[in-house]
C-alpha positions, 0 to 999 in steps of 0.5 A: 863614295866620292873622293873628298875635295880640298876646299878653297879659303873662302869655303872654310867658315871664318877665313876671309880670302881677301886677306890672302893678298895682303898677307903676300905683300905684308911679308914681301916688305911691301907697304900696304895701302890705306884701303887695305888697312881698312880691309883688315880693320873690316874683315871678320877674320880677326885671327886671320889679321892677326896671324899676318901680323905675327908672321911679320912680327916673327920675321922681325924679332924671331921668338925674342920678346923684350921687357925691361926694369923701369920705374916710372915717376909723374912729377906733377899732376897739375895741368894748364889743360882738361882734356876731356879723355883724362883723368889724370889732371888736377888744377892747382888747389884740387883735392890730390894735386900734386907737385914733387920737389927735388928732394922727391925726384932724388929719392925717386931716382935712388929708389930706381937705382936701388931695385936695378931700374935701367930706365926712369919713365917721367911725364907729367901735366903742363904745370903753369906754376913751375919755371924752366930751370925746375926740368933741367935740375930735376934731370941733372939731380936723376943723373948725379944719383945714377952717376954716384952709383955707377949706373948707366940710368937712362932718363926717358922724358917728357912728351911732345906736348910737355916739350912745347910747353916748356918752350914756352915757359922758357920764353923761347917760343916763337910762332913764326920759327916753331922749331927753333924754340923746340931745339933750343929746349931738347938741346938744353934737356940733353945735356942735363941728362935727356936720353930719349922721349916717350911717345905720349900726346899723339892721341889721334892725328885728326883735327876733328878728334882733337878740337872735340877731344883735347882742343887746348893741346898742340896738333899733329903738325907740332907734335911731329915738329918734337920728334923730327927735332929729336931725331936730328938731335940723335934722340930715339924717340916712341909714337903712341895712338890713343884710339876707342873713343870719338875717333874712327878706324879710317882716322887711325890709319891716317895717323899710322900713315902720318908716322910712317911717313915722318919715320921714312925720313928719319931712316932716309937721313940715317942712309936707308933706301926705299921704293919710290913706287910704294904706297903714299897717301896724298893730300895730307898736309902733315906729310906734305913736306917729306921727300923720302920715299916709302922705307919698309924694315920688313923686306928680306935683307934689310938691316935693323936700325942699331939701338946705339944712339951714338951710331946711327941714332934718331928714329922711332923706336916703337909704336904703343897702341893705348886704348882709351879708358873712359872711367872718371874722365869726361868721356866715361859715357863711352864704352871704350874699345873691346878686347877683340878691337884691341887685338885687332888694332895692335895687329894692324899697327905692326903691319901698317908701320912696317918702318917701326922696328918695335911694337909695345903691348903696354901692360898697364893699360892692356893688362899682363894677361891681353899683353900676352896675347898680343905677343902672338898678334904683332907685339914684340915688348910689353914694357917693364916693372913701372912700379907707379903709374898715375896716368891710367888706372885700369879697373879700380887699380891704384897708382902702385902698378907694379909687376915683377921681373919673374911675371913678366918672364912667365907672362913671355915664356907662357905666350912661347917666346924668350924673354930678353931683358933690354934697355931703353935702346933695346941693347940687351941687358946683362945683369948680376942682382941689382948690378947690370950692364948693356951686353957687350959694354 
């Protein structure tokens, strides 16, 4: 009887041999090209793609998975825009339109403090009827209540789209010098209590997609301007990609390339050294002015950026892939992405965005059960308790979308990881009931 032989990978059903060199390159801290990204998207071996992302994720974060105790607050759903993919916006006299006054803001801040939240996450529509003064006053109101309570409640607020809108209503926006108005707004907001920026409003950085689905919104260059200025001011920010509508996979990869080049610039300013010979996609207008070499965080011996904003702040902390949900929007005739496409896209984001410290599986839009799977496919964070979320409602959910710390911890443990509570800046939190402090303070 002949001795069985070991079959090469290409003879094992479902295993794609094209992934082997990509795995080797990714684990060595090399930067993947857009063509290699397309191989990851087109490979029939989706689990092989996820395994590579998991290996990179574990190199960066071992068996830790993060969550936080946060409270979302939408100050208004009245919006000057009418984006086709958006179910959130209302016009001033529409049924369900709302704008919160300062008393409501104060009540929300008190609730956040009372529940032991470390963060308030604040976004809204482009409200054309509110004065500029509303926005810094909102931040000062929240900060005042947190100070009275003696807790360092972090305010993460305003997408790049909102910041540009605020520069316009404050009459500081100039087409000839956009960054000057953006800088004025962010400096004023930071003084009022702004701690960091969320990553919303990025959608997909592509003019075709922009013009067909959200033409009134700022383009990628202005979105990047806001985050660039925020980084220069020492503010950390997040980034998103809203995928699965009319976008193509190659367009998603270009979006990731633009983000990682912007992060190259941020990390170079912080003193990180890069690899001048690594891959850079040529011909992208959004990245032409970035002189920094490619900088990855997945190479051996590379220090993670410290989350302390007083010490090396000013970079992208997290990429958050967001699946498109068609229900209730003008694009509800589309299907939206499948579960496997969600897993694959998150895994590819981990692999392509080699200089982003964190990848978040936002459970509100991915569901908590899918977020568990994503922890094994590249994600190291599943967000927090949330409580109220009016932007997207999965499967008919209400605006009251809340989970508990115990649920988050259980989901993380079931996925095989150690749950670690973090603050917004990814510092570990030590908690005594509702009282908490950052580890080391």
